[in-house]
C-alpha positions as CSV (number, residue, x, y, z in Angstrom):
1,X,48.5,19.8,5.0
2,X,49.0,20.4,8.7
3,X,48.0,17.8,11.4
4,X,48.1,19.1,14.9
5,X,46.7,18.5,18.4
6,X,45.7,21.1,20.9
7,X,45.4,20.8,24.7
8,X,44.3,23.8,26.8
9,X,44.9,26.1,23.9
10,X,48.4,24.8,23.5
11,X,49.6,23.0,20.4
12,X,51.1,19.7,21.8
13,X,51.7,18.0,18.4
14,X,52.2,19.3,14.9
15,X,53.4,17.9,11.6
16,X,53.2,18.9,7.9
17,X,52.7,16.9,4.7
18,X,52.5,17.6,1.0
19,X,50.2,15.9,-1.4
20,X,51.2,14.2,-4.7
21,X,49.9,15.1,-8.2
22,X,46.7,13.0,-7.4
23,X,46.0,15.0,-4.3
24,X,47.0,12.3,-1.9
25,X,49.5,12.3,1.0
26,X,51.7,9.5,2.2
27,X,50.3,7.3,5.0
28,X,50.5,9.3,8.2
29,X,51.2,7.4,11.5
30,X,49.6,9.0,14.5
31,X,49.5,8.1,18.1
32,X,46.2,6.5,19.5
33,X,45.6,4.7,22.8
34,X,45.5,0.9,22.6
35,X,42.4,0.4,24.7
36,X,40.1,-2.5,24.6
37,X,36.3,-2.0,24.3
38,X,33.7,-3.5,26.6
39,X,30.1,-2.9,27.2
40,X,30.7,-2.8,31.0
41,X,33.5,-0.3,30.9
42,X,33.1,1.9,34.0
43,X,35.6,4.6,32.9
44,X,34.9,7.3,30.3
45,X,38.3,7.1,28.6
46,X,37.9,7.3,24.8
47,X,39.4,4.4,22.8
48,X,40.6,6.9,20.2
49,X,42.7,10.1,19.9
50,X,41.5,13.2,18.1
51,X,43.4,15.5,15.8
52,X,42.7,18.7,13.8
53,X,43.6,18.9,10.2
54,X,44.3,22.1,8.1
55,X,44.4,21.9,4.3
56,X,45.9,24.7,2.2
57,X,46.2,25.1,-1.5
58,X,46.9,28.0,-3.8
59,X,43.7,29.5,-5.1
60,X,41.5,27.7,-2.5
61,X,40.3,28.4,1.0
62,X,42.1,27.1,3.9
63,X,40.0,24.4,5.5
64,X,40.1,23.1,9.0
65,X,38.5,19.9,10.2
66,X,38.3,19.5,14.0
67,X,38.1,16.3,15.9
68,X,39.2,13.7,13.4
69,X,39.3,10.4,15.3
70,X,42.2,8.0,15.1
71,X,42.1,4.4,16.4
72,X,45.1,2.3,17.2
73,X,46.0,-0.1,14.3
74,X,43.2,1.3,12.1
75,X,43.6,2.9,8.7
76,X,41.2,5.7,7.8
77,X,40.7,8.1,4.8
78,X,39.9,11.8,5.2
79,X,38.7,13.2,1.9
80,X,38.6,17.0,1.7
81,X,36.9,18.8,-1.2
82,X,38.8,22.0,-2.1
83,X,36.8,25.3,-1.9
84,X,37.6,28.2,-4.2
85,X,38.6,31.3,-2.2
86,X,35.5,33.2,-3.3
87,X,33.3,30.7,-1.4
88,X,33.1,31.4,2.3
89,X,31.7,28.8,4.5
90,X,32.4,27.2,7.8
91,X,34.5,24.0,7.6
92,X,34.6,23.0,11.2
93,X,32.9,19.6,11.9
94,X,32.6,18.0,15.3
95,X,32.3,14.2,15.0
96,X,30.1,12.4,17.4
97,X,30.5,8.6,17.8
98,X,27.7,6.3,19.0
99,X,24.9,8.9,18.8
100,X,21.8,8.8,21.1
101,X,19.4,7.5,18.5
102,X,15.7,8.3,18.5
103,X,15.7,10.5,21.6
104,X,14.1,13.9,21.0
105,X,15.9,16.9,22.3
106,X,14.5,20.2,23.5
107,X,15.6,23.6,22.3
108,X,18.6,23.5,24.5
109,X,19.7,20.2,23.0
110,X,18.8,18.1,26.1
111,X,17.2,14.7,25.8
112,X,13.4,14.7,26.5
113,X,13.2,10.9,26.8
114,X,10.5,10.8,24.1
115,X,10.6,9.1,20.8
116,X,10.0,11.1,17.6
117,X,6.4,11.7,16.5
118,X,4.8,8.8,14.6
119,X,4.2,10.1,11.0
120,X,3.7,8.2,7.9
121,X,4.4,8.4,4.2
122,X,3.6,7.0,0.8
123,X,5.4,4.0,-0.7
124,X,7.2,2.8,-3.8
125,X,6.3,-0.4,-5.6
126,X,9.8,-2.0,-5.3
127,X,12.9,-1.8,-3.1
128,X,15.4,0.5,-4.8
129,X,19.1,0.9,-4.0
130,X,19.6,4.5,-5.0
131,X,22.5,5.7,-7.0
132,X,22.7,8.9,-4.9
133,X,21.0,10.0,-1.7
134,X,20.2,13.6,-0.5
135,X,20.9,14.1,3.2
136,X,19.6,17.0,5.2
137,X,22.2,18.1,7.7
138,X,19.9,18.8,10.6
139,X,16.5,18.0,12.0
140,X,13.8,17.7,9.3
141,X,12.0,20.9,10.3
142,X,15.1,23.1,10.6
143,X,16.9,25.1,8.0
144,X,20.1,23.3,7.1
145,X,22.3,22.3,4.1
146,X,21.3,19.4,1.9
147,X,24.1,17.3,0.4
148,X,23.8,14.7,-2.3
149,X,26.3,11.9,-2.1
150,X,26.8,8.5,-3.6
151,X,24.8,6.0,-1.6
152,X,27.8,3.7,-1.0
153,X,29.7,6.6,0.5
154,X,26.6,7.5,2.6
155,X,26.7,4.0,4.2
156,X,30.4,4.1,4.9
157,X,30.1,7.6,6.4
158,X,27.1,6.6,8.6
159,X,28.9,3.4,9.8
160,X,32.1,5.4,10.5
161,X,30.0,8.0,12.5
162,X,27.9,5.4,14.4
163,X,30.2,2.6,15.5
164,X,33.9,2.0,16.4
165,X,36.0,0.4,13.6
166,X,37.8,-1.7,16.2
167,X,34.7,-3.7,17.1
168,X,34.5,-7.4,16.0
169,X,33.6,-8.2,12.4
170,X,30.2,-9.7,13.3
171,X,29.2,-6.6,15.4
172,X,30.2,-4.3,12.5
173,X,28.2,-6.4,10.0
174,X,25.1,-6.5,12.2
175,X,25.1,-2.7,12.6
176,X,25.7,-2.0,8.9
177,X,22.8,-4.3,8.0
178,X,20.6,-2.4,10.3
179,X,21.8,1.0,9.0
180,X,21.2,-0.2,5.4
181,X,17.7,-1.5,6.2
182,X,16.7,1.7,8.0
183,X,17.7,4.0,5.2
184,X,16.1,1.8,2.5
185,X,12.9,1.9,4.5
186,X,13.0,5.7,4.4
187,X,13.5,5.6,0.7
188,X,10.8,2.8,0.1
189,X,8.2,4.8,2.1
190,X,9.3,8.1,0.5
191,X,9.2,9.3,4.1
192,X,10.3,12.8,3.8
193,X,9.6,13.6,0.1
194,X,5.9,12.7,0.7
195,X,5.8,15.6,3.2
196,X,7.2,18.1,0.6
197,X,10.8,18.0,1.7
198,X,13.5,18.0,-0.9
199,X,15.7,15.3,0.8
200,X,15.6,11.6,1.4
201,X,16.9,11.4,5.0
202,X,18.4,13.6,7.7
203,X,21.5,13.2,9.8
204,X,19.6,13.9,13.0
205,X,19.9,10.8,15.2
206,X,16.7,11.8,16.9
207,X,15.0,10.8,13.6
208,X,17.4,8.9,11.4
209,X,21.1,8.1,11.7
210,X,24.4,10.0,11.8
211,X,26.1,11.3,8.7
212,X,29.0,13.8,9.0
213,X,29.9,15.8,6.0
214,X,33.5,15.4,5.1
215,X,34.4,13.0,7.9
216,X,37.2,10.3,7.7
217,X,36.1,6.8,6.6
218,X,37.7,3.7,8.3
219,X,39.1,1.0,6.1
220,X,37.7,-1.9,8.2
221,X,34.2,-0.4,8.1
222,X,34.5,0.4,4.4
223,X,35.4,-3.2,3.7
224,X,32.3,-4.6,5.5
225,X,30.1,-2.1,3.7
226,X,31.5,-3.2,0.3
227,X,30.9,-6.8,1.3
228,X,27.3,-6.5,2.3
229,X,26.2,-3.7,-0.1
230,X,22.7,-4.4,-1.4
231,X,21.8,-6.6,1.6
232,X,19.1,-5.5,4.0
233,X,16.8,-6.9,6.7
234,X,13.3,-8.1,5.7
235,X,10.7,-9.7,7.9
236,X,9.3,-13.0,6.6
237,X,6.5,-12.5,4.1
238,X,6.8,-8.7,4.1
239,X,7.8,-6.6,1.1
240,X,9.3,-3.5,2.6
241,X,12.9,-3.2,4.1
242,X,12.5,-3.7,7.8
243,X,12.5,-0.5,9.9
244,X,15.5,-1.6,12.0
245,X,15.3,1.0,14.8
246,X,18.4,1.0,17.1
247,X,20.1,3.1,19.7
248,X,23.4,3.1,21.6
249,X,22.1,1.1,24.5
250,X,24.1,3.0,27.1
251,X,22.9,6.6,27.1
252,X,19.7,6.0,25.1
253,X,17.2,3.2,25.3
254,X,14.8,1.9,22.7
255,X,12.8,-1.2,21.8
256,X,15.2,-2.1,19.0
257,X,18.8,-3.1,18.6
258,X,21.4,-1.8,21.2
259,X,24.7,-0.9,19.5
260,X,26.8,-1.6,22.5
261,X,24.9,-4.8,23.0
262,X,26.0,-6.0,19.6
263,X,29.6,-5.7,20.8
264,X,28.9,-7.9,23.8
265,X,27.0,-10.5,21.7
266,X,29.8,-10.6,19.1
267,X,32.4,-11.1,21.9
268,X,30.2,-14.1,23.1
269,X,30.4,-15.7,19.6
270,X,27.1,-14.5,18.1
271,X,27.0,-14.2,14.3
272,X,25.7,-11.0,12.8
273,X,22.4,-12.6,11.8
274,X,22.0,-14.1,15.3
275,X,22.7,-10.7,16.8
276,X,19.9,-9.1,14.7
277,X,17.5,-11.9,15.5
278,X,18.3,-11.5,19.2
279,X,16.9,-8.0,19.0
280,X,14.3,-8.1,16.1
281,X,13.0,-11.7,16.4
282,X,13.5,-14.9,14.5
283,X,11.2,-13.9,11.6
284,X,13.8,-11.6,10.0
285,X,16.1,-12.6,7.2
286,X,18.8,-10.9,5.1
287,X,17.8,-10.4,1.5
288,X,19.7,-8.9,-1.4
289,X,18.8,-6.7,-4.3
290,X,20.9,-5.4,-7.3
291,X,18.1,-2.9,-8.3
292,X,20.3,0.1,-8.3
293,X,18.8,3.2,-9.9
294,X,17.9,6.8,-9.4
295,X,15.1,7.4,-7.0
296,X,11.8,8.2,-8.8
297,X,8.5,9.3,-7.5
298,X,5.8,6.6,-7.0
299,X,3.2,8.7,-8.8
300,X,3.6,8.4,-12.6
301,X,1.8,11.5,-13.5
302,X,-1.3,10.0,-15.2
303,X,-4.6,9.9,-13.3
304,X,-6.2,6.5,-12.9
305,X,-10.0,6.4,-13.6
306,X,-12.8,4.1,-14.7
307,X,-11.3,1.9,-17.5
308,X,-7.7,2.2,-16.5
309,X,-5.7,-1.0,-15.9
310,X,-2.3,-2.2,-14.9
311,X,0.0,-2.5,-11.9
312,X,-0.7,0.9,-10.5
313,X,-4.5,0.2,-10.4
314,X,-3.8,-3.1,-8.6
315,X,-1.6,-1.3,-6.1
316,X,-4.4,1.2,-5.4
317,X,-6.9,-1.7,-5.0
318,X,-4.6,-3.5,-2.5
319,X,-4.0,-0.3,-0.5
320,X,-7.7,0.6,-0.4
321,X,-8.5,-2.9,0.8
322,X,-6.0,-2.6,3.6
323,X,-7.3,0.9,4.5
324,X,-10.9,-0.6,4.7
325,X,-9.9,-2.6,7.8
326,X,-9.6,0.7,9.7
327,X,-12.2,2.6,7.7
328,X,-15.1,0.1,7.2
329,X,-17.2,2.6,5.2
330,X,-14.9,1.8,2.3
331,X,-16.2,-1.4,0.6
332,X,-13.3,-3.8,-0.2
333,X,-12.6,-4.4,-3.9
334,X,-12.6,-8.0,-5.1
335,X,-11.2,-9.5,-7.1
336,X,-8.0,-7.5,-7.0
337,X,-7.1,-7.6,-10.7
338,X,-5.7,-4.3,-11.8
339,X,-8.9,-3.3,-13.6
340,X,-10.3,0.1,-12.6
341,X,-14.0,-1.0,-12.5
342,X,-17.0,0.5,-10.8
343,X,-16.3,-1.2,-7.5
344,X,-12.8,0.5,-7.5
345,X,-14.4,3.8,-8.4
346,X,-16.9,3.5,-5.6
347,X,-14.1,2.7,-3.1
348,X,-12.1,5.7,-4.3
349,X,-15.1,8.0,-4.0
350,X,-15.7,6.8,-0.4
351,X,-12.0,7.3,0.4
352,X,-12.0,10.8,-1.0
353,X,-15.1,11.7,1.0
354,X,-13.6,10.3,4.1
355,X,-10.4,12.4,3.8
356,X,-12.0,15.6,2.4
357,X,-10.6,15.3,-1.1
358,X,-12.5,16.2,-4.3
359,X,-15.0,13.4,-4.7
360,X,-14.6,12.4,-8.4
361,X,-13.6,8.8,-8.3
362,X,-10.4,9.6,-10.1
363,X,-6.9,8.8,-8.6
364,X,-4.9,11.9,-9.4
365,X,-1.8,13.1,-7.6
366,X,-3.5,14.3,-4.4
367,X,-5.6,11.1,-4.0
368,X,-2.6,8.9,-4.9
369,X,-0.4,10.3,-2.2
370,X,-3.2,10.4,0.4
371,X,-4.1,6.7,-0.3
372,X,-0.4,5.7,0.1
373,X,0.0,8.0,3.2
374,X,-3.0,6.3,4.9
375,X,-1.9,2.9,3.8
376,X,1.6,3.3,5.3
377,X,-0.1,4.5,8.5
378,X,-2.5,1.6,8.9
379,X,0.2,-1.0,8.0
380,X,2.8,0.8,10.2
381,X,5.4,0.3,7.5
382,X,7.9,2.7,9.0
383,X,7.7,1.4,12.6
384,X,9.6,-1.3,14.4
385,X,6.4,-3.2,15.0
386,X,5.2,-3.0,11.4
387,X,2.4,-5.3,10.3
388,X,3.9,-5.1,6.9
389,X,3.1,-5.1,3.3
390,X,2.4,-8.8,2.8
391,X,4.3,-10.4,0.0
392,X,2.2,-12.5,-2.5
393,X,-1.0,-11.9,-0.5
394,X,-3.3,-12.2,-3.5
395,X,-1.5,-15.2,-4.9
396,X,-3.3,-17.6,-2.7
397,X,-0.3,-18.4,-0.6
398,X,-0.9,-19.1,3.1
399,X,-0.2,-15.8,4.9
400,X,1.9,-17.5,7.5
401,X,-0.3,-17.1,10.6
402,X,-3.3,-18.9,11.9
403,X,-6.6,-17.0,11.5
404,X,-9.2,-17.4,14.2
405,X,-12.0,-15.6,16.0
406,X,-10.6,-12.1,16.9
407,X,-8.2,-11.9,14.0
408,X,-8.5,-9.0,11.7
409,X,-6.7,-7.7,8.6
410,X,-6.3,-8.1,4.9
411,X,-5.7,-11.8,5.3
412,X,-9.1,-12.2,7.0
413,X,-10.6,-10.0,4.2
414,X,-9.2,-12.3,1.5
415,X,-10.4,-15.4,3.4
416,X,-13.9,-14.0,3.5
417,X,-13.8,-13.3,-0.2
418,X,-12.8,-16.9,-0.9
419,X,-15.5,-18.3,1.3
420,X,-18.2,-16.0,0.0
421,X,-17.4,-17.1,-3.6
422,X,-17.4,-20.8,-2.6
423,X,-20.7,-20.3,-0.8
424,X,-22.4,-19.5,-4.1
425,X,-21.8,-23.1,-5.2
426,X,-21.9,-24.8,-1.7
427,X,-25.1,-23.7,0.0
428,X,-24.3,-25.4,3.3
429,X,-21.7,-22.6,3.8
430,X,-23.4,-19.6,5.3
431,X,-23.2,-16.1,3.9
432,X,-20.0,-14.2,4.7
433,X,-19.5,-10.4,4.9
434,X,-16.2,-9.0,3.8
435,X,-15.1,-6.7,6.5
436,X,-11.7,-8.0,7.6
437,X,-12.8,-9.1,11.0
438,X,-13.0,-12.7,12.1
439,X,-16.2,-12.9,14.1
440,X,-18.7,-15.7,14.9
441,X,-20.3,-15.6,11.5
442,X,-16.9,-16.3,9.7
443,X,-16.1,-19.0,12.2
444,X,-19.4,-20.7,11.4
445,X,-18.6,-20.5,7.7
446,X,-15.1,-22.0,8.3
447,X,-16.5,-24.8,10.4
448,X,-19.1,-25.5,7.6
449,X,-16.3,-25.6,5.0
450,X,-14.2,-27.9,7.2
451,X,-17.1,-30.2,7.7
452,X,-17.9,-30.3,4.0
453,X,-14.3,-31.1,3.0
454,X,-13.4,-33.5,5.8
455,X,-11.1,-31.2,7.8
456,X,-10.8,-30.8,11.6
457,X,-13.8,-28.7,12.5
458,X,-12.1,-26.2,14.9
459,X,-13.0,-22.9,13.1
460,X,-9.3,-22.0,12.8
461,X,-7.7,-21.4,9.5
462,X,-4.3,-22.8,9.6
463,X,-2.3,-23.8,6.6
464,X,-4.2,-27.0,5.8
465,X,-7.6,-25.2,5.9
466,X,-6.3,-22.2,4.0
467,X,-4.8,-24.3,1.2
468,X,-8.0,-26.3,0.8
469,X,-10.1,-23.2,0.7
470,X,-7.9,-21.7,-2.0
471,X,-7.9,-24.9,-3.9
472,X,-11.7,-25.0,-3.9
473,X,-11.9,-21.3,-4.8
474,X,-9.4,-21.8,-7.7
475,X,-11.5,-24.7,-9.1
476,X,-14.7,-22.7,-9.2
477,X,-14.3,-21.9,-12.9
478,X,-14.3,-25.6,-13.6
479,X,-17.5,-26.1,-11.6
480,X,-21.0,-26.1,-13.2
481,X,-21.6,-22.4,-13.5
482,X,-25.1,-21.3,-12.4
483,X,-27.6,-21.3,-15.3
484,X,-27.2,-18.4,-17.8
485,X,-24.0,-17.2,-16.2
486,X,-25.0,-15.0,-13.3
487,X,-22.3,-12.4,-12.6
488,X,-20.0,-13.2,-9.7
489,X,-21.5,-12.6,-6.3
490,X,-19.9,-9.5,-4.8
491,X,-18.9,-11.3,-1.7
492,X,-21.3,-9.6,0.8
493,X,-25.0,-9.3,1.0
494,X,-26.7,-6.2,-0.4
495,X,-29.4,-4.6,1.8
496,X,-31.0,-1.3,2.7
497,X,-28.4,1.5,2.7
498,X,-26.1,-0.2,0.2
499,X,-25.1,1.7,-2.9
500,X,-22.9,1.3,-6.0
501,X,-22.6,-0.7,-9.2
502,X,-23.8,-3.9,-7.7
503,X,-27.0,-2.3,-6.5
504,X,-27.5,-0.8,-10.0
505,X,-27.1,-4.3,-11.5
506,X,-29.7,-5.7,-9.1
507,X,-32.2,-2.9,-9.9
508,X,-31.8,-3.5,-13.6
509,X,-32.3,-7.3,-13.2
510,X,-35.4,-6.7,-11.0
511,X,-36.9,-4.5,-13.7
512,X,-36.3,-7.2,-16.3
513,X,-37.9,-9.8,-14.1
514,X,-40.8,-7.4,-13.4
515,X,-41.6,-7.3,-17.1
516,X,-42.8,-10.9,-16.9
517,X,-43.9,-11.1,-13.2
518,X,-46.4,-8.3,-12.5
519,X,-46.2,-8.9,-8.7
520,X,-42.7,-7.5,-8.7
521,X,-42.7,-3.7,-8.9
522,X,-40.5,-1.6,-11.2
523,X,-37.8,0.3,-9.4
524,X,-35.9,3.4,-10.1
525,X,-32.4,2.5,-11.2
526,X,-30.2,4.9,-9.1
527,X,-27.7,2.6,-7.5
528,X,-29.2,3.2,-4.0
529,X,-30.8,0.3,-2.1
530,X,-33.8,2.2,-0.8
531,X,-37.3,1.1,0.3
532,X,-38.4,0.6,-3.3
533,X,-35.6,-1.7,-4.1
534,X,-36.2,-3.6,-0.9
535,X,-39.9,-4.1,-1.7
536,X,-39.0,-5.4,-5.1
537,X,-36.5,-7.8,-3.6
538,X,-39.1,-9.0,-1.1
539,X,-41.6,-9.5,-4.0
540,X,-39.0,-11.5,-6.0
541,X,-38.2,-13.7,-3.1
542,X,-41.9,-14.4,-2.4
543,X,-42.5,-15.1,-6.1
544,X,-39.7,-17.7,-6.2
545,X,-40.2,-19.2,-2.7
546,X,-37.0,-17.9,-1.2
547,X,-36.6,-16.6,2.4
548,X,-38.3,-13.2,2.1
549,X,-35.9,-10.9,4.0
550,X,-35.3,-8.2,1.5
551,X,-31.6,-8.9,1.4
552,X,-29.7,-10.0,-1.7
553,X,-27.5,-12.8,-0.5
554,X,-25.9,-15.4,-2.8
555,X,-29.0,-17.4,-3.4
556,X,-31.2,-14.4,-4.2
557,X,-28.4,-12.9,-6.3
558,X,-27.9,-16.1,-8.4
559,X,-31.6,-16.8,-9.0
560,X,-32.4,-13.1,-9.8
561,X,-29.7,-12.8,-12.5
562,X,-30.3,-16.3,-14.0
563,X,-34.1,-15.4,-14.3
564,X,-33.4,-12.0,-15.8
565,X,-31.0,-13.6,-18.3
566,X,-33.6,-16.2,-19.3
567,X,-36.2,-13.5,-19.8
568,X,-33.7,-11.4,-21.9
569,X,-33.0,-14.5,-24.0
570,X,-36.7,-15.4,-24.4
571,X,-36.1,-18.7,-22.5
572,X,-38.4,-18.0,-19.5
573,X,-41.7,-19.9,-19.9
574,X,-44.4,-17.7,-21.3
575,X,-42.0,-15.0,-22.4
576,X,-41.2,-13.6,-25.8
577,X,-38.7,-10.9,-24.8
578,X,-36.1,-10.0,-27.3
579,X,-32.7,-9.7,-25.6
580,X,-31.4,-6.3,-24.7
581,X,-28.7,-5.3,-27.3
582,X,-26.2,-4.5,-24.6
583,X,-25.7,-0.9,-25.6
584,X,-27.9,2.2,-24.9
585,X,-30.1,3.4,-27.7
586,X,-30.2,7.2,-28.0
587,X,-30.3,10.0,-30.5
588,X,-27.9,9.0,-33.3
589,X,-28.4,5.2,-32.9
590,X,-29.7,3.3,-35.8
591,X,-30.4,-0.3,-36.8
592,X,-32.9,-3.2,-36.2
593,X,-33.0,-2.7,-32.4
594,X,-34.1,1.0,-32.9
595,X,-36.6,-0.2,-35.5
596,X,-38.0,-2.8,-33.1
597,X,-38.5,-0.2,-30.3
598,X,-40.1,2.3,-32.8
599,X,-42.6,-0.3,-34.0
600,X,-43.5,-1.3,-30.4
601,X,-43.8,2.3,-29.3
602,X,-46.1,3.0,-32.3
603,X,-48.4,0.2,-31.1
604,X,-48.3,1.4,-27.5
605,X,-49.1,4.9,-28.6
606,X,-52.5,3.6,-30.0
607,X,-53.5,2.9,-26.4
608,X,-51.6,5.7,-24.6
609,X,-52.4,8.9,-26.5
610,X,-49.8,10.8,-24.3
611,X,-47.1,9.1,-26.4
612,X,-46.7,10.9,-29.7
613,X,-46.7,8.9,-32.9
614,X,-43.3,8.4,-34.5
615,X,-41.8,7.1,-37.7
616,X,-40.5,3.5,-37.7
617,X,-37.4,4.0,-39.8
618,X,-34.6,2.5,-37.7
619,X,-33.1,6.0,-37.1
620,X,-33.2,7.3,-33.5
621,X,-34.1,11.0,-34.1
622,X,-35.8,13.7,-32.0
623,X,-39.2,12.2,-32.7
624,X,-38.2,8.8,-31.2
625,X,-36.6,10.6,-28.3
626,X,-39.8,12.5,-27.6
627,X,-41.9,9.3,-27.7
628,X,-39.4,7.5,-25.4
629,X,-39.5,10.4,-22.9
630,X,-43.3,10.4,-22.9
631,X,-43.3,6.6,-22.3
632,X,-40.8,6.9,-19.4
633,X,-42.9,9.6,-17.8
634,X,-46.0,7.4,-18.1
635,X,-44.1,4.5,-16.4
636,X,-42.7,6.7,-13.6
637,X,-39.1,6.3,-14.4
638,X,-36.4,8.9,-15.2
639,X,-37.3,10.5,-18.5
640,X,-34.0,10.9,-20.2
641,X,-35.1,9.8,-23.7
642,X,-32.5,6.9,-23.7
643,X,-33.5,3.3,-24.0
644,X,-31.4,1.4,-21.4
645,X,-32.1,-2.1,-20.0
646,X,-35.0,-0.9,-17.8
647,X,-36.8,1.1,-20.5
648,X,-36.2,-1.7,-23.0
649,X,-37.8,-4.2,-20.7
650,X,-40.8,-2.0,-20.0
651,X,-41.5,-1.2,-23.6
652,X,-41.4,-5.0,-24.4
653,X,-43.6,-5.8,-21.3
654,X,-46.2,-3.2,-22.2
655,X,-46.3,-4.2,-25.8
656,X,-46.7,-7.9,-24.9
657,X,-49.6,-7.0,-22.6
658,X,-51.4,-5.5,-25.5
659,X,-50.5,-8.4,-27.8
660,X,-51.8,-11.0,-25.3
C-alpha cells in the first residue's frame, strides 16, 4: 500500500506499507494540523490533512483513493475491497465534509436556494431497523450505482462524511441521532421504493444525507454510532421516526438543525437531547427499537375486500379517515375495528373514484399504495412540520392537544363519533356530523355534554372533558339499549343525496314499517337517498309525531329500527307479521319459510290474476320465482324473483289485508 501527498503535481510525502495475512496494515501515523474548531472561525483553513492511497495486490486492480482525511489525534479505518483485474471501474472518490444539505443545485452544480420538491410515499406499519440498506450514489432521478451495505456501516459512513470526528461527544451524538432518525423516516415511509425506485435512500445531500463509497471511518464516530444504534427521534404521541431535517448552518440554511450550531451548543454545555430540542422543540424524545429485520413491502399481496378483517383492514380504515379530512366526499369509517364492512367498501369506492382508480371497492396493490401515498401527504409524515401518525388514537387516550372551534383533524373526527354515539342515549346533546372540523355545531354539542356531566361549560375539549366523553362512550354497552336493539347510529344524519349501506338499511326498515302503516309509502331499495326515500321518512316522522324534516337523525333512526324490529317480531300492536328469516329466499331455497311465502302468494293470486298459481311444496323452483317476479312487478319494486326483506314484508302485508 502506498500513502502519498501531492502539492502542485509534486509528491511531497510518500511511504509504503505491507498488509498481514488478514489484509491489515500496521497503524500508520500521519501528520495533521492541530487546529481547534469554532463556529465563528473566520479563516478557511481545514482542520484536517488529506492523503491519497494506492492499493496493489497480485491478481487485482490497482486502486487509488483520493482525498482521505486525517485528523490530529484521531484513529480512522480505510477499508478497500479488492477488485479482480478483469473488472474495470473508477476508484477515485472525493470526500466532502459538512455537505450543504437540502439545497437543490442546477445543472452546473450551483445552489439554487430552493428546497427539494415535496413528494410523499406510502408507509410501513412499524419502525424497522434494516439489516442492510441500498444507497443510490447520486440524485434520485440520475443514473448512478446502487450499493447495498450493512445498516450499521451506513450510519458510520454517513456520520464520518457529515461531521468532524474531533467535535465534542454531545455534538456527535446529537448529529448521529438526527441522521438515524432521518434515514429511518425514509424507510418507514418507503419514500423511494413507492415511486418505483430500487433503492432506499440516496447519497445526494440535496435530498438525503452523505454516504461515500469506500471512505475511511473514524473510531470516535464509530464508537458513538455503536452506543446509540437503534435509537432515533420521535415526536410525542407520533408513531413515525421524526423527519430530522438538518443542514450545515454556515453555507446552507434550513428550518431544522444546524450542524455547526451543534458544535457551539455542545461547547456551551448542552447535552445531545437538549441540542435536538433546541432545534426541533420540546416535544421530541429519543426512543429505541431492537426490531432489526430485512425491509419488506407494506403491501402483503392479498387484496382486501368485503368480509376481510385484520390489522391491514384497520390500517386502511385509519388512513381513509385521515384522508377524509382533506377529501370530505369520503365518508369516515366508524367504528375503526379492522372489519371490512360496507362502510369501508363505500369509502374505498369513493377514494378510487376521487383518484381515478378502478372503482371496485377492493383494495388491491394500486389502491393500497395510492391510499398510503395520499395518507403520507395529508399527514406530512416526511416533513419537518409533520402532523404525524398519532399513536393510540383509537384507544381513547387524550390526543394531547386541546380541541376547540377552528380545530380540525382525525382527533376532531373521533370526538364527533363519540358525541354522536352518546347523543343516541342523551337527547339533550344535539346531532353531530362527522367531518373532522370543529365548528359551532360541535361546540354546542360539547357544551351540552359538559352541562349534562357537570364540567366547565367552555366548549373546549381538554383532557378532563375528553376523558369524561370517552368514559361515557365506553359505558354505552352497559346502558339500557333502545328497544329491540336498533343498529348503532352511523354518527351523522342521513339526508337527500346520501348513499351507501346505511341508506339501504333505512329503506328496508321503512318498507317493513310501511307494511303496517299504509300512510308510509314503499320505497325502492337502491341505497340512494332520493325524493322517494325522503317522502317515506317524512311520512314516518309525521306518523310517529317526530319533527318532520325528512332527515334521519339519531331519534328518527332509533324509532324507525325499533318499530321495524317489533313488526318483524309480531310485537307491534295490530300486527301478525312473521319475522324475516334473515337470508334471501331464491331458486334453490327450501324449507318452512319458502312454504309460508308460497301459501301466501297462492292466496294473493286469487285476487291478483296477473300472479300465476304455484305449488306450495317448500321448494323454491322456477314456478315460485315466476310468481314472485309477477308480484314484484305489481308492487312496483325491482322484479328479480328473490324474496328479500322488502318483498317479504310486502307479501305479508298484502296477505294480511285480504285476511282482515
